[in-house]
C-alpha positions in Angstrom: 27.0 59.2 39.3 25.4 57.9 42.5 22.7 55.3 42.0 20.8 56.5 45.1 19.7 59.8 43.4 16.2 58.6 42.5 13.0 60.6 42.0 11.8 59.6 45.5 15.1 60.8 47.0 14.9 64.1 45.2 11.3 64.6 46.5 12.8 65.2 50.0 15.1 67.8 48.5 12.7 69.7 46.2 9.6 69.5 48.5 11.2 70.3 51.9 9.2 70.9 55.1 12.0 72.9 56.6 15.2 74.7 55.6 18.5 75.7 57.4 20.3 78.7 56.0 23.9 77.9 57.0 26.3 80.8 57.0 23.5 83.3 57.3 24.7 86.9 57.4 23.4 90.4 57.1 26.5 91.3 55.1 25.8 88.6 52.4 23.5 89.5 49.5 23.0 85.8 48.9 21.8 85.3 52.5 19.6 88.4 52.3 17.9 87.4 49.1 17.4 83.7 50.2 15.8 84.7 53.5 13.7 87.4 51.8 12.3 84.8 49.4 11.4 82.4 52.1 9.6 85.1 54.1 7.8 86.4 51.0 6.5 82.9 50.3 5.3 82.4 53.9 8.1 79.9 54.8 9.7 81.9 57.6 8.4 79.6 60.4 10.1 76.7 58.8 13.4 78.4 58.2 16.3 78.2 60.7 19.3 80.6 60.6 22.7 79.1 61.4 25.6 81.5 62.0 28.9 80.6 63.7 28.8 83.9 65.6 25.3 83.2 67.0 24.3 86.8 66.6 20.8 87.9 65.5 20.7 87.9 61.7 18.0 89.3 59.3 16.2 90.4 62.5 15.9 86.8 63.8 17.8 84.7 66.4 20.4 82.2 65.1 22.1 79.0 66.3 25.8 78.3 65.9 25.3 74.8 64.4 22.6 72.7 62.8 22.8 70.3 65.7 21.4 73.1 67.9 18.2 73.5 65.8 16.6 70.6 67.7 14.0 70.0 64.9 14.0 67.9 61.8 15.4 69.8 58.8 15.1 68.6 55.2 17.6 70.9 53.4 20.8 72.8 54.3 21.4 75.8 52.2 25.2 76.2 52.6 26.6 79.7 52.1 30.0 79.1 53.6 33.4 79.4 52.0 35.1 76.4 50.5 37.6 76.1 53.3 34.8 75.4 55.8 32.4 73.4 53.6 33.3 69.9 54.7 33.0 70.8 58.3 29.6 72.4 57.5 28.5 69.1 55.8 29.6 67.1 58.9 27.5 69.4 61.1 24.4 69.1 58.9 24.7 65.3 58.7 25.1 65.1 62.5 21.8 67.0 62.7 20.1 64.4 60.4 20.0 66.6 57.3 20.5 64.6 54.1 20.1 67.2 51.4 22.4 70.2 50.7 22.6 73.1 48.3 26.2 74.3 48.0 26.8 77.8 46.8 30.5 78.0 47.1 32.5 78.5 43.9 36.2 77.6 43.2 35.5 73.9 42.2 35.5 72.3 38.8 35.2 75.6 37.1 38.5 76.7 38.6 40.9 74.2 37.0 42.6 71.0 38.1 42.8 71.9 41.8 39.1 72.8 41.7 38.2 69.5 40.1 40.0 67.6 42.7 38.3 69.6 45.5 34.9 68.9 43.9 35.6 65.2 43.7 36.5 65.2 47.4 33.3 67.2 48.2 31.2 64.6 46.4 32.9 61.7 48.1 32.6 63.3 51.5 28.9 64.0 51.0 28.3 60.4 49.8 30.1 59.1 52.8 27.6 61.0 55.0 24.6 59.7 53.1 23.9 63.2 51.7 23.1 64.4 48.2 24.3 67.8 46.9 22.9 70.3 44.5 25.7 72.4 43.1 28.3 73.6 44.0 28.7 77.0 42.4 24.9 77.7 42.0 22.1 79.7 43.5 19.7 77.0 44.8 16.2 76.1 43.6 12.6 77.3 43.9 9.6 74.9 44.1 7.0 77.5 42.9 4.2 75.0 42.8 4.4 74.4 46.6 5.7 77.9 47.4 9.2 76.8 48.7 12.0 79.0 47.4 15.4 77.8 48.5 17.5 80.1 46.4 19.3 83.5 46.1 17.6 84.4 42.8 15.6 87.7 43.3 12.2 88.5 41.8 10.7 85.1 41.9 7.2 84.8 40.5 4.4 84.2 43.0 2.0 82.5 40.7 3.1 79.0 39.5 2.7 77.7 36.0 3.4 74.5 33.9 7.0 75.1 32.8 10.1 74.0 34.8 13.3 75.9 34.2 16.7 74.3 34.7 20.0 76.2 34.3 23.6 75.5 34.8 24.1 79.2 35.2 22.7 81.0 38.2 23.0 84.4 36.8 21.3 83.4 33.5 18.4 81.8 35.5 17.5 85.3 36.8 17.3 86.7 33.3 15.3 83.8 32.1 12.9 84.1 35.0 12.3 87.7 34.1 11.8 86.8 30.4 9.3 84.1 31.4 7.3 86.7 33.4 7.4 89.1 30.4 6.1 86.3 28.1 3.4 85.4 30.7 4.8 81.9 31.1 4.3 80.5 34.6 7.0 78.4 36.2 6.6 75.2 38.3 10.2 74.9 39.3 13.4 76.9 38.9 16.5 74.8 39.5 20.1 76.2 39.2 22.4 73.2 38.7 25.9 74.7 38.9 28.7 72.2 38.6 26.5 69.1 39.1 28.9 67.3 41.4 26.2 64.8 42.3 22.8 65.9 41.0 22.8 66.5 37.3 20.3 67.9 34.8 19.3 64.4 33.9 18.4 63.6 37.5 16.2 66.7 37.9 14.6 66.1 34.5 13.7 62.5 35.6 12.1 63.9 38.8 10.1 66.4 36.8 8.7 63.8 34.4 6.7 62.5 37.4 5.7 66.0 38.7 2.0 66.6 37.9 2.5 70.4 37.9 5.1 70.4 35.1 4.1 70.0 31.5 7.3 71.2 29.8 10.9 71.7 30.8 13.2 74.5 29.5 17.0 73.9 30.0 20.0 76.1 29.7 23.2 74.1 29.7 26.8 74.3 28.7 27.4 70.6 28.7 25.6 67.3 29.4 27.6 65.9 32.3 25.8 62.6 32.6 24.6 61.6 29.1 23.1 58.3 30.0 20.9 59.6 32.8 19.8 62.5 30.6 19.0 60.2 27.7 16.8 58.0 29.9 15.0 61.0 31.4 14.4 62.5 28.0 12.9 59.3 26.7 10.6 59.1 29.7 9.6 62.7 29.1 8.7 62.0 25.5 6.6 59.0 26.5 4.8 61.2 29.1 4.1 63.8 26.4 6.3 66.5 28.2 8.2 68.8 25.9 11.9 69.6 26.5 13.5 72.7 25.1 17.3 73.0 25.5 19.5 76.0 24.9 23.0 74.6 24.7 26.0 77.0 25.0 29.6 76.1 24.5 32.9 76.6 22.7 35.2 74.6 20.5 38.4 74.8 18.5 36.3 76.6 15.9 37.0 80.4 19.4 40.0 80.9 16.3 38.0 80.4 12.9 35.2 82.5 14.4 37.6 85.2 15.5 39.1 85.4 12.0 35.7 85.5 10.4 34.5 88.2 12.8 37.6 90.3 12.1 37.1 90.0 8.4 33.4 91.1 8.8 34.4 94.1 10.8 37.0 95.2 8.2 34.5 94.7 5.4 31.9 96.8 7.1 34.2 99.8 7.7 33.4 102.9 5.6 35.5 103.7 2.6 38.6 105.6 3.6 38.4 104.6 7.3 41.7 104.0 9.0 41.7 100.7 10.9 44.8 99.9 12.9 43.5 96.7 14.4 40.7 95.2 16.5 40.4 94.3 20.2 39.8 90.6 21.0 38.8 90.2 24.7 38.7 87.0 26.7 35.7 85.6 28.5 35.8 86.1 32.3 34.2 84.1 35.1 33.9 84.7 38.8 34.8 87.8 40.8 32.6 90.7 41.8 31.3 93.4 39.5 30.9 97.1 39.9 29.4 99.8 37.7 31.4 103.0 37.6 30.0 105.9 35.6 30.1 109.7 35.2 27.4 112.0 34.1 27.3 115.9 34.3 24.9 117.5 36.7 23.6 121.1 35.8 24.5 122.3 39.3 27.3 120.0 40.6 29.2 119.4 37.3 30.5 115.8 36.6 29.2 113.3 39.2 30.8 109.9 39.7 28.4 107.0 40.5 29.6 103.6 41.9 27.1 100.7 42.1 27.1 97.0 42.7 27.1 95.5 39.2 26.1 92.3 37.6 22.5 91.0 38.1 22.2 93.2 41.3 22.4 96.6 39.4 18.6 96.8 38.9 17.6 94.6 41.8 19.4 96.3 44.7 19.5 99.8 43.1 22.6 100.2 45.4 24.7 103.2 44.4 26.8 106.0 45.9 27.5 109.4 44.3 30.2 112.1 44.6 31.1 115.2 42.5 34.5 115.0 40.7 37.3 114.9 41.2 37.6 112.1 43.8 40.8 110.8 45.5 41.3 107.1 46.1 40.4 107.7 49.7 37.1 109.3 48.7 36.5 106.4 46.3 36.9 104.0 49.3 34.3 105.9 51.3 31.9 105.6 48.3 32.4 101.8 48.4 31.7 101.8 52.1 28.3 103.4 51.5 27.1 100.5 49.3 24.7 98.1 51.0 26.2 95.2 49.0 29.8 96.1 49.8 30.3 92.7 51.3 30.6 91.1 47.8 34.0 92.8 47.6 35.2 91.0 50.7 35.2 87.6 48.9 32.1 85.5 48.9 31.4 81.9 47.6 35.1 81.2 47.6 36.1 84.3 45.6 39.2 86.3 46.5 38.6 89.6 48.4 39.1 92.7 46.4 42.4 94.6 46.6 40.9 97.8 48.0 43.9 100.0 47.3 44.1 99.0 43.7 40.3 99.2 43.2 40.0 102.7 44.7 42.9 103.9 42.6 41.1 102.6 39.4 37.8 104.3 40.4 39.6 107.6 41.0 41.4 107.3 37.6 38.0 106.7 35.8 36.9 110.0 37.3 40.1 111.7 36.2 39.5 110.4 32.7 36.0 111.8 32.6 37.4 115.2 33.6 40.1 115.0 31.0 37.5 114.4 28.3 36.1 117.9 28.9 32.7 119.6 28.5 31.8 117.6 25.4 31.4 114.4 27.5 27.7 113.4 27.9 28.4 110.2 29.9 31.0 107.6 30.6 30.1 104.2 31.9 32.3 101.2 32.8 30.0 98.2 33.4 31.1 95.8 34.5 34.4 96.6 36.2 35.4 93.1 37.2 37.2 92.7 40.5 38.9 89.4 41.3 41.5 89.9 44.0 44.1 92.3 42.7 42.9 91.7 39.1 40.7 94.6 38.1 39.4 94.9 34.5 37.0 97.1 32.6 35.1 94.5 30.6 32.9 97.0 28.8 32.8 100.8 28.6 30.6 103.3 26.8 31.4 107.0 26.2 28.8 109.3 24.7 29.3 112.9 23.5 27.1 115.9 23.3 25.9 116.9 19.9 28.4 119.7 19.6 31.3 117.4 20.7 
């Protein structure tokens, strides 16, 4: 990893005086949340919106490049597709910006081609004298100084002594909510993503010297730079700062575990039960998520609900309703009514949804609910994963009336 990622260097990233949101768009939920956070924390006057179209965004004027800002900027928050990312880095570097948060996905998590693209990204940034946080993450929030540079909703306004680092952006949102429920205040929230340059060890080393942080909680799938992490952990121990790590992962043991789980299910079945097999489902990453559900209404009969899924279900409360039955065309109009519909167009490098296939699936879910009859109390598919033309119901629940 680059030797120039020191605590002093990271201070300019994590304690910025100004931020450029590059790729700002009213259609992007990531852009909306990031700008909302900055406004809520009183940082609007130090935030610049960069959009290639140059049209007003989030109710504010924009510039078409970082070079047009005309003021020093400490951090570029890059919400641009992978195809335009190197050009965006060039533009930021030309404007004197030396720190970047890269949201785009499709890098090391996407296989061999993605790993090659990530290596090129890191080399390109290093050649420009820049350091990167990410890619494939949701930014960071310095809650001690009140500077949120992230697309995580519901950030706490009152800081505390615990820093939270997470390689998963989605998990960080859930952990932030849990910290609030447990009355644990946060000094920093840092989503790490793929750690192309800045790793958990670098951030931990920085936090050892942060007077507002007394403990560090870390969610990680792997330690990508063991030596840097080891040195930082030793410094934290010497400084009397606790580190708590939740490590997730998998190993050749995804077959022994499946066999053991199968045997446990069979053993738990009631006497006389007929078991024809079990369903083993793969883990899925990326894509967009929808919630598609049906509940009966006393006046209208079965009503279909479509909502943006994932971590945005309860945050955006963004849904559209229609009485059954619905045609694929009507399902498409329901999608068009969603405020967050842009997530289906392909964001952070994801493939745009196959609208024809998606609307056909939504209509078929409605048909299924009708076919189940009056005994149906509710049917819910959450999430319905959409990744290009691949559409999968990853979880579904059907409940019946007592007389059903």
